[in-house]
C-alpha positions as CSV (number, residue, x, y, z in Angstrom):
1,X,-20.1,45.9,-25.4
2,X,-20.5,49.6,-25.7
3,X,-20.5,51.5,-22.4
4,X,-23.0,54.3,-22.0
5,X,-22.5,57.1,-19.5
6,X,-25.4,59.2,-18.3
7,X,-25.3,62.6,-16.7
8,X,-28.0,63.2,-14.1
9,X,-28.6,65.7,-11.2
10,X,-27.7,64.7,-7.7
11,X,-28.3,62.9,-5.4
12,X,-26.7,59.9,-7.1
13,X,-26.9,57.7,-4.1
14,X,-30.3,57.1,-2.4
15,X,-31.0,55.7,1.0
16,X,-33.8,53.4,1.8
17,X,-35.9,56.0,3.5
18,X,-39.0,57.5,1.9
19,X,-40.3,61.0,2.5
20,X,-43.5,59.6,3.8
21,X,-41.6,57.4,6.3
22,X,-39.5,60.3,7.5
23,X,-42.5,62.6,7.9
24,X,-44.4,59.9,9.7
25,X,-41.5,59.6,12.2
26,X,-41.6,63.4,12.8
27,X,-45.3,63.3,13.4
28,X,-44.9,60.4,15.9
29,X,-42.1,62.4,17.7
30,X,-44.5,65.4,18.0
31,X,-47.4,63.4,19.5
32,X,-46.1,63.4,23.2
33,X,-45.9,67.3,23.1
34,X,-49.3,67.4,21.5
35,X,-50.8,65.3,24.3
36,X,-49.1,67.3,27.0
37,X,-50.4,70.6,25.5
38,X,-53.9,69.2,25.2
39,X,-53.8,68.0,28.8
40,X,-52.6,71.4,30.0
41,X,-54.5,73.8,27.7
42,X,-57.6,71.8,26.8
43,X,-59.5,70.8,23.6
44,X,-58.6,74.0,21.7
45,X,-55.2,72.6,21.1
46,X,-56.7,69.8,19.0
47,X,-59.0,72.2,17.2
48,X,-56.2,74.6,16.2
49,X,-53.9,71.6,15.2
50,X,-56.7,70.1,13.1
51,X,-57.4,73.4,11.4
52,X,-53.8,74.0,10.6
53,X,-53.2,70.5,9.3
54,X,-56.3,70.5,7.2
55,X,-55.6,73.9,5.8
56,X,-52.0,73.1,4.8
57,X,-53.1,69.9,3.1
58,X,-55.9,71.6,1.3
59,X,-53.9,74.5,0.1
60,X,-51.0,72.3,-1.1
61,X,-53.5,70.2,-3.1
62,X,-55.3,73.1,-4.6
63,X,-52.1,74.9,-5.6
64,X,-50.6,71.7,-7.2
65,X,-53.9,70.7,-8.9
66,X,-55.2,74.0,-10.3
67,X,-52.2,76.4,-10.4
68,X,-49.2,74.3,-11.1
69,X,-51.3,71.6,-12.8
70,X,-48.9,68.9,-11.8
71,X,-48.7,65.8,-9.6
72,X,-50.1,66.2,-6.1
73,X,-47.8,65.2,-3.3
74,X,-50.0,65.5,-0.2
75,X,-49.5,61.8,0.4
76,X,-45.9,62.4,1.5
77,X,-47.2,63.9,4.8
78,X,-45.0,67.0,4.5
79,X,-48.0,69.3,4.5
80,X,-49.2,67.5,7.7
81,X,-45.9,68.2,9.4
82,X,-46.0,71.8,8.3
83,X,-49.5,72.2,9.7
84,X,-48.6,70.6,13.0
85,X,-45.5,72.7,13.4
86,X,-47.4,75.8,12.5
87,X,-50.0,75.0,15.2
88,X,-47.2,74.4,17.7
89,X,-46.0,77.9,17.2
90,X,-49.4,79.5,17.9
91,X,-51.2,80.3,21.2
92,X,-54.1,78.0,21.9
93,X,-56.7,80.8,22.0
94,X,-55.9,82.2,18.5
95,X,-59.0,82.6,16.2
96,X,-59.3,79.7,13.7
97,X,-59.4,82.0,10.7
98,X,-55.9,83.4,11.5
99,X,-54.6,79.9,11.5
100,X,-56.0,79.4,8.0
101,X,-54.2,82.6,6.8
102,X,-51.0,81.3,8.4
103,X,-51.4,78.0,6.6
104,X,-51.9,79.8,3.3
105,X,-48.7,81.8,3.8
106,X,-46.7,78.7,5.0
107,X,-47.7,76.5,2.0
108,X,-48.4,79.1,-0.7
109,X,-45.4,81.4,-0.1
110,X,-43.0,79.5,2.1
111,X,-43.2,76.2,0.2
112,X,-44.9,76.1,-3.2
113,X,-43.6,79.4,-4.5
114,X,-40.1,77.9,-4.5
115,X,-41.1,74.6,-6.1
116,X,-42.4,72.5,-3.3
117,X,-40.7,70.1,-0.8
118,X,-36.9,70.2,-1.0
119,X,-36.8,73.5,-2.9
120,X,-37.9,76.0,-0.2
121,X,-35.0,78.1,1.3
122,X,-37.0,79.0,4.5
123,X,-38.9,76.7,6.9
124,X,-42.6,76.9,5.8
125,X,-44.1,76.7,9.3
126,X,-41.7,79.5,10.5
127,X,-42.6,81.6,7.4
128,X,-46.3,81.4,8.4
129,X,-45.6,82.1,12.1
130,X,-43.4,85.1,11.4
131,X,-46.0,86.5,9.0
132,X,-48.8,86.1,11.6
133,X,-46.6,87.7,14.3
134,X,-46.2,90.8,12.1
135,X,-49.7,90.9,10.7
136,X,-51.6,90.0,13.9
137,X,-49.3,90.9,16.8
138,X,-52.1,91.2,19.4
139,X,-53.7,87.8,18.7
140,X,-50.2,86.1,18.4
141,X,-49.2,87.4,21.9
142,X,-52.5,86.9,23.6
143,X,-51.9,84.2,26.2
144,X,-55.0,84.9,28.4
145,X,-57.2,82.3,26.7
146,X,-56.9,78.7,27.8
147,X,-54.4,79.6,30.5
148,X,-53.8,76.8,33.0
149,X,-54.9,77.4,36.6
150,X,-52.2,79.2,38.6
151,X,-50.2,80.4,35.6
152,X,-49.9,84.0,34.6
153,X,-51.4,85.2,31.3
154,X,-47.9,86.2,30.1
155,X,-45.2,83.8,29.1
156,X,-42.3,83.2,31.5
157,X,-39.9,84.8,29.1
158,X,-41.9,87.9,28.9
159,X,-42.4,88.1,32.7
160,X,-38.6,87.5,33.4
161,X,-37.6,90.1,30.8
162,X,-40.1,92.6,32.3
163,X,-38.9,91.9,35.8
164,X,-42.2,90.6,37.0
165,X,-40.8,87.2,37.9
166,X,-37.3,86.5,39.3
167,X,-35.3,83.4,38.2
168,X,-35.1,82.3,41.8
169,X,-39.0,82.0,41.9
170,X,-39.2,79.6,38.9
171,X,-40.0,75.9,39.4
172,X,-38.0,74.1,36.8
173,X,-39.6,70.7,37.5
174,X,-43.0,72.2,36.6
175,X,-41.5,73.7,33.4
176,X,-40.4,70.2,32.4
177,X,-43.9,68.9,32.9
178,X,-45.6,71.7,30.9
179,X,-46.9,73.8,33.7
180,X,-46.2,77.2,32.0
181,X,-47.8,79.4,29.5
182,X,-46.7,79.8,25.9
183,X,-47.4,78.5,22.4
184,X,-49.0,75.1,22.1
185,X,-45.7,73.3,21.3
186,X,-43.5,75.1,23.7
187,X,-44.9,74.0,27.1
188,X,-44.0,70.3,27.1
189,X,-40.2,70.4,27.5
190,X,-39.8,66.8,28.6
191,X,-42.1,65.6,25.8
192,X,-40.1,67.5,23.2
193,X,-36.9,65.9,24.5
194,X,-38.4,62.5,24.2
195,X,-39.5,63.3,20.7
196,X,-35.9,64.4,19.9
197,X,-34.5,61.2,21.3
198,X,-36.9,59.2,19.1
199,X,-35.8,61.1,16.0
200,X,-32.1,60.5,16.9
201,X,-32.9,56.8,17.4
202,X,-34.6,56.6,14.0
203,X,-31.8,58.6,12.4
204,X,-34.1,61.2,11.1
205,X,-31.9,63.9,12.5
206,X,-28.3,64.0,13.8
207,X,-27.1,65.5,17.0
208,X,-25.1,68.3,15.4
209,X,-27.8,71.0,15.1
210,X,-29.7,70.5,18.3
211,X,-26.5,70.2,20.4
212,X,-24.9,73.2,18.7
213,X,-28.1,75.4,19.3
214,X,-28.7,74.4,22.9
215,X,-25.0,74.2,23.8
216,X,-24.4,77.7,22.5
217,X,-27.5,79.0,24.4
218,X,-26.2,77.2,27.5
219,X,-22.7,78.7,27.3
220,X,-24.1,82.2,26.5
221,X,-26.4,82.0,29.5
222,X,-23.5,81.0,31.8
223,X,-21.4,83.9,30.6
224,X,-24.2,86.4,31.1
225,X,-24.9,85.1,34.6
226,X,-21.3,85.0,35.7
227,X,-21.3,88.6,37.0
228,X,-24.3,87.8,39.2
229,X,-22.7,84.8,40.7
230,X,-24.3,82.1,42.9
231,X,-27.3,80.1,41.8
232,X,-27.9,82.5,38.9
233,X,-25.0,80.9,37.0
234,X,-27.1,77.7,36.6
235,X,-30.6,79.1,36.7
236,X,-30.2,81.5,33.7
237,X,-29.0,78.9,31.1
238,X,-31.4,76.3,32.3
239,X,-34.3,78.7,32.2
240,X,-33.5,79.7,28.6
241,X,-33.3,76.1,27.5
242,X,-36.7,75.1,28.9
243,X,-38.6,78.3,28.3
244,X,-40.0,79.5,25.0
245,X,-39.3,77.7,21.7
246,X,-35.7,76.7,22.4
247,X,-36.3,72.9,22.4
248,X,-39.0,73.0,19.7
249,X,-36.9,75.1,17.4
250,X,-33.6,73.2,18.0
251,X,-35.0,69.7,17.6
252,X,-37.9,70.1,15.1
253,X,-37.5,73.4,13.2
254,X,-33.8,74.0,12.7
255,X,-33.2,70.4,11.5
256,X,-35.4,70.8,8.5
257,X,-33.5,69.1,5.6
258,X,-34.3,71.7,3.0
259,X,-33.2,74.7,5.0
260,X,-30.2,73.4,7.0
261,X,-26.6,72.8,5.8
262,X,-25.6,69.5,4.3
263,X,-22.3,68.8,6.1
264,X,-21.7,68.2,9.8
265,X,-19.3,71.1,10.0
266,X,-21.9,73.4,8.4
267,X,-24.6,72.1,10.7
268,X,-22.5,73.1,13.8
269,X,-21.8,76.6,12.4
270,X,-25.5,76.9,11.6
271,X,-26.6,75.8,15.1
272,X,-24.1,78.1,16.8
273,X,-25.5,81.0,14.8
274,X,-29.0,80.2,15.8
275,X,-28.1,79.9,19.5
276,X,-26.2,83.2,19.5
277,X,-29.0,85.1,17.6
278,X,-31.7,83.6,19.9
279,X,-29.9,84.8,23.1
280,X,-29.1,88.2,21.7
281,X,-32.7,88.8,20.7
282,X,-34.0,87.4,24.1
283,X,-31.7,89.5,26.2
284,X,-31.4,92.7,24.3
285,X,-34.0,92.7,21.6
286,X,-37.6,94.0,21.6
287,X,-39.1,90.5,21.6
288,X,-38.8,88.1,24.6
289,X,-38.5,85.2,22.2
290,X,-36.0,85.0,19.4
291,X,-35.8,81.4,18.2
292,X,-38.1,81.9,15.1
293,X,-36.2,84.9,13.9
294,X,-32.8,83.2,14.5
295,X,-33.7,80.1,12.5
296,X,-35.2,82.3,9.7
297,X,-32.0,84.3,9.5
298,X,-29.8,81.3,9.5
299,X,-32.0,79.7,6.8
300,X,-30.9,82.5,4.6
301,X,-27.3,81.9,5.5
302,X,-27.5,78.2,4.7
303,X,-26.4,78.5,1.0
304,X,-23.3,80.5,2.0
305,X,-22.5,77.9,4.7
306,X,-22.8,75.1,2.2
307,X,-20.5,76.9,-0.2
308,X,-17.7,77.2,2.3
309,X,-18.2,73.9,4.0
310,X,-18.0,71.7,0.9
311,X,-16.6,68.2,1.5
312,X,-13.3,67.4,-0.2
313,X,-13.9,65.8,-3.6
314,X,-12.6,62.3,-3.8
315,X,-9.3,62.0,-5.7
316,X,-8.3,65.7,-5.5
317,X,-4.9,66.8,-4.3
318,X,-4.4,69.8,-2.1
319,X,-2.1,72.3,-3.8
320,X,0.3,74.1,-1.5
């Protein structure tokens, strides 16, 4: 019997998971944070999330149907995840039409320009968020709408950086429960942690990137607080882990399959880079938050990391 050999592009071994199943797990993991945000900030959270999701799904369908003239893939739920993550990176009071523009940039430029799901070098939701931050800085940093009772109009990161709030005055238990201002997906720290545990249990993500990001931020915060001594040694790193987009970025954004390294060693290098850049921007940069920019920069470094962290090919012998 004649043996036929076929050459085909990778991957050559497929798992049993489907894209729709993986995206469904991510959506379920984000539901607790969505509920906490809705409880704290009100109905506009659901409005903005709905607009973002509907816009992303619509733009992906229209681009595939009328521009690319190919098969539509909105059924894999990846556009829904992009829309939800985009909404989580926005203030609750942002005008709805800005959300639509962000969705167009996220799907049209961040995803479909490069060929769709799996081909994009940058996280689509972060692409939309960074574009909106540059194009509409006032609206993207307006925290005065839908502010919970007793919470300042500025974010805790901004207040601490400006010296308006001291670390000793911060209630970390309240931060865990969502009683702080910020983007819609940033305020429910405990809910984000629960979502991360669910993703680990479902094996949608591995521990390497989240632990590398948060661990680097923790160590960096301790080193910065050492000269101050006392309680500041523990308050500073804990504050940076709970405030802003640290948990959202480390668990849900940096772990994107398309934009993160393939090997465990590469993931750790990638995560350490994100943690370092985030803390450098937060402490000495112009912005009080640096997670989005850090992930975006390390997305660009992912191909280089993959190149130098290739696994050893089976059957090869190391030449001395």
